[in-house]
VOFIKE-888747 format. One line per 3 residues: number of its first residue (from 1); their letters; for each residue x, y, z of C-alpha. Coordinates in Angstrom, 1 decimal. Example, Ala and Ser with C-alpha at 12.3 -4.5 7.8 and 13.67 -1.06 7.14 Angstrom:
<voses>
1	as	12.3,-4.5,7.8  13.7,-1.1,7.1
</voses>
This chain:
<voses>
1	mae	-1.1,-14.9,8.4  1.6,-15.2,11.1  4.2,-12.6,11.1
4	seg	7.8,-13.7,10.6  11.0,-12.2,9.3  10.6,-11.4,5.6
7	rln	7.2,-13.0,5.3  4.4,-10.7,3.9  1.9,-9.7,6.5
10	iet	-1.1,-7.5,5.7  -3.4,-6.1,8.4  -6.4,-3.9,7.7
13	rqd	-8.5,-1.8,9.9  -11.3,0.6,9.3  -11.1,4.1,10.9
16	gdv	-14.2,5.9,9.9  -14.2,6.3,6.1  -10.5,5.5,6.0
19	vvv	-9.1,2.0,5.5  -5.6,1.6,7.0  -3.5,-1.2,5.6
22	vvr	-0.3,-2.1,7.4  2.1,-4.0,5.2  5.1,-5.8,6.8
25	gsa	7.8,-8.0,5.4  8.6,-8.6,1.7  6.4,-8.6,-1.4
28	gms	8.4,-10.8,-3.7  7.0,-12.4,-6.8  5.3,-15.2,-4.8
31	eae	3.7,-12.8,-2.3  2.7,-10.1,-4.8  -0.5,-12.0,-5.9
34	tmr	-1.7,-12.1,-2.3  -1.0,-8.3,-2.0  -2.8,-7.7,-5.3
37	tel	-5.9,-9.7,-4.3  -6.2,-7.9,-0.9  -5.7,-4.4,-2.3
40	ekl	-8.1,-4.9,-5.2  -10.7,-6.2,-2.7  -10.2,-3.1,-0.5
43	ags	-10.3,-0.8,-3.5  -13.5,-2.5,-4.7  -15.2,-1.8,-1.3
46	hap	-15.5,1.9,-2.4  -13.5,3.2,0.5  -12.8,6.9,-0.1
49	liv	-9.3,6.6,1.2  -6.9,3.7,1.6  -3.7,4.4,3.5
52	ldl	-0.9,2.0,3.0  1.5,2.0,5.9  4.7,0.7,4.4
55	sgm	7.0,1.3,7.4  7.4,-2.4,8.1  7.9,-3.4,4.5
58	dfi	11.5,-4.2,3.6  11.2,-5.3,0.0  8.7,-4.9,-2.9
61	csa	9.1,-6.3,-6.4  7.6,-4.9,-9.6  4.6,-7.2,-9.3
64	gla	4.0,-5.7,-5.8  4.2,-2.2,-7.3  1.7,-3.3,-9.9
67	aii	-0.6,-4.4,-7.2  -0.6,-0.9,-5.7  -1.1,0.7,-9.1
70	cah	-4.0,-1.7,-9.9  -5.7,-0.8,-6.6  -5.2,2.9,-7.4
73	lrs	-6.9,2.5,-10.8  -9.8,0.6,-9.3  -10.2,3.2,-6.5
76	rhh	-10.3,6.0,-9.1  -13.5,4.6,-10.5  -15.3,5.8,-7.4
79	rgk	-13.0,8.8,-6.8  -11.1,7.0,-4.0  -7.5,7.6,-3.2
82	ikl	-4.5,5.6,-2.1  -1.8,7.2,0.0  1.5,5.8,1.1
85	vnp	3.1,6.2,4.5  6.7,6.0,5.6  8.3,3.4,3.3
88	qpa	11.6,1.9,4.3  14.7,3.3,2.4  14.8,0.4,-0.2
91	vre	11.1,0.6,-0.9  11.2,4.5,-1.1  14.1,4.3,-3.5
94	lle	12.2,2.0,-5.8  9.2,4.3,-5.7  11.4,7.3,-6.5
97	ttq	13.3,5.4,-9.3  10.0,4.4,-11.0  8.6,7.9,-10.4
100	ltk	5.6,6.5,-8.6  6.1,9.2,-6.0  4.5,11.5,-8.5
103	lfp	1.4,9.4,-8.4  1.6,8.5,-4.7  2.9,11.3,-2.5
106	iya	4.7,9.9,0.6  3.5,10.9,4.1  5.4,10.7,7.3
109	did	2.6,9.0,9.2  -1.0,7.9,9.0  -2.3,11.0,10.7
112	qav	-0.6,13.2,8.1  -1.9,11.1,5.2  -5.5,11.3,6.5
115	av	-5.3,15.1,7.3  -4.1,16.1,3.8
</voses>
């Protein structure tokens, strides 16, 4: 998917046992299904750790949050974890308002998320 202002862009890379997912742009209602499909596929791969780098994400709707939660639930079946890295202020505020920071601690960078 080509990257453009506001458009959802998801890039994944494998780093040992860790899958790093870099999410950029916006996950509105129309993009949330793409995000859900990609995250559920990754969670189903039985990766022990999926790190979502949200530093380039400027918006996420409730369906986008649901995509992260669904991937978390799927990962738990094989004792996998999902960790969130550096969300932008608007995304962080939504995570805090919905109290999802209790389920997903927020890390400053990918290295910190992997080390903990």
